[in-house]
C-alpha positions in Angstrom: 34.4 3.8 -31.6 37.6 2.8 -30.1 38.2 -0.4 -28.3 39.1 -3.9 -28.2 39.8 -5.9 -31.3 38.0 -9.1 -31.4 38.6 -10.3 -35.1 38.3 -9.5 -38.9 34.6 -9.3 -40.1 35.3 -12.1 -42.5 35.7 -14.5 -39.3 32.2 -14.1 -38.5 30.4 -15.6 -41.8 27.1 -13.9 -42.8 24.3 -15.0 -41.1 26.5 -16.6 -38.0 27.4 -15.5 -34.9 30.8 -16.4 -32.6 31.8 -16.2 -28.9 34.4 -13.8 -27.5 35.9 -13.0 -24.1 35.4 -9.1 -23.5 38.4 -7.9 -21.1 36.6 -5.7 -18.7 39.3 -4.5 -16.1 40.2 -7.4 -14.2 37.4 -9.7 -15.4 36.4 -11.1 -18.7 32.6 -11.0 -19.9 31.4 -13.4 -22.4 29.6 -12.1 -25.2 28.6 -12.9 -28.7 28.9 -10.8 -32.1 26.1 -11.8 -34.7 26.7 -10.8 -38.3 24.0 -9.9 -41.0 25.5 -8.5 -44.0 27.6 -5.6 -43.2 26.4 -5.3 -39.9 27.3 -6.8 -36.6 25.3 -7.2 -33.3 26.8 -7.8 -29.8 25.1 -9.3 -26.7 26.3 -10.5 -23.5 26.1 -14.3 -24.0 23.5 -15.0 -21.1 20.0 -16.0 -21.6 17.7 -13.5 -19.8 15.5 -16.5 -18.5 18.1 -17.8 -16.2 21.6 -16.4 -16.9 23.2 -19.6 -18.8 25.6 -19.0 -21.7 23.4 -19.4 -24.9 25.5 -22.4 -26.8 26.5 -25.8 -25.6 28.9 -26.2 -28.6 31.3 -23.4 -29.4 30.0 -20.6 -31.7 26.8 -22.7 -32.0 24.3 -19.8 -31.3 22.1 -19.8 -34.3 18.7 -21.7 -34.8 18.5 -24.5 -37.2 16.8 -22.2 -39.7 19.4 -19.6 -39.1 17.0 -16.7 -38.5 17.4 -16.1 -34.7 19.9 -16.6 -32.1 18.9 -19.5 -29.8 19.4 -20.7 -26.2 20.5 -24.3 -26.5 19.1 -24.7 -22.7 15.6 -24.3 -23.4 15.3 -23.3 -27.0 14.2 -19.4 -26.5 14.8 -17.7 -29.9 16.1 -13.8 -30.1 16.1 -11.7 -33.1 19.4 -10.8 -34.1 19.0 -7.2 -34.9 17.8 -6.3 -31.3 18.1 -9.3 -29.1 14.4 -9.3 -28.3 13.1 -12.8 -27.2 10.5 -14.1 -29.7 10.0 -17.5 -28.8 10.5 -19.5 -25.3 10.1 -18.7 -21.6 11.5 -15.3 -21.8 9.4 -13.7 -24.5 9.4 -10.2 -24.6 12.9 -9.9 -23.1 15.9 -9.1 -24.8 19.6 -10.0 -24.5 21.7 -7.6 -23.1 23.4 -5.3 -26.0 26.9 -4.6 -26.1 28.6 -1.9 -28.4 30.2 -3.4 -31.4 31.3 -1.8 -34.6 33.2 -2.6 -37.8 36.1 -0.3 -38.9 38.7 -1.0 -41.5 37.3 -4.4 -41.7 37.8 -5.2 -37.9 35.1 -5.9 -35.4 35.6 -4.2 -32.2 34.0 -4.2 -28.9 34.1 -0.9 -26.6 32.5 1.2 -24.0 
């Protein structure tokens, strides 16, 4: 995949997530990238319940146990691997995925 380089993969420690602005023409889309081992998963940074960003503090996306992405507004939790809500008011509704990849140790987002 070609696309916009976000960071080095080691800039996202295993088991965490980071927020980024994805340039899309004239606008920037708020996204997050979560890392599990040698894989990364990208999502729009918007809760499917009410559309608010998931984090209150920068890059604070994970639940206390580190297993799920969590919405800080109402506590909804999402699986990292597919973005599906497994706890909270939006159960069964996923985060909107974005295409991310790792090439040469760099994390990129693309169309």
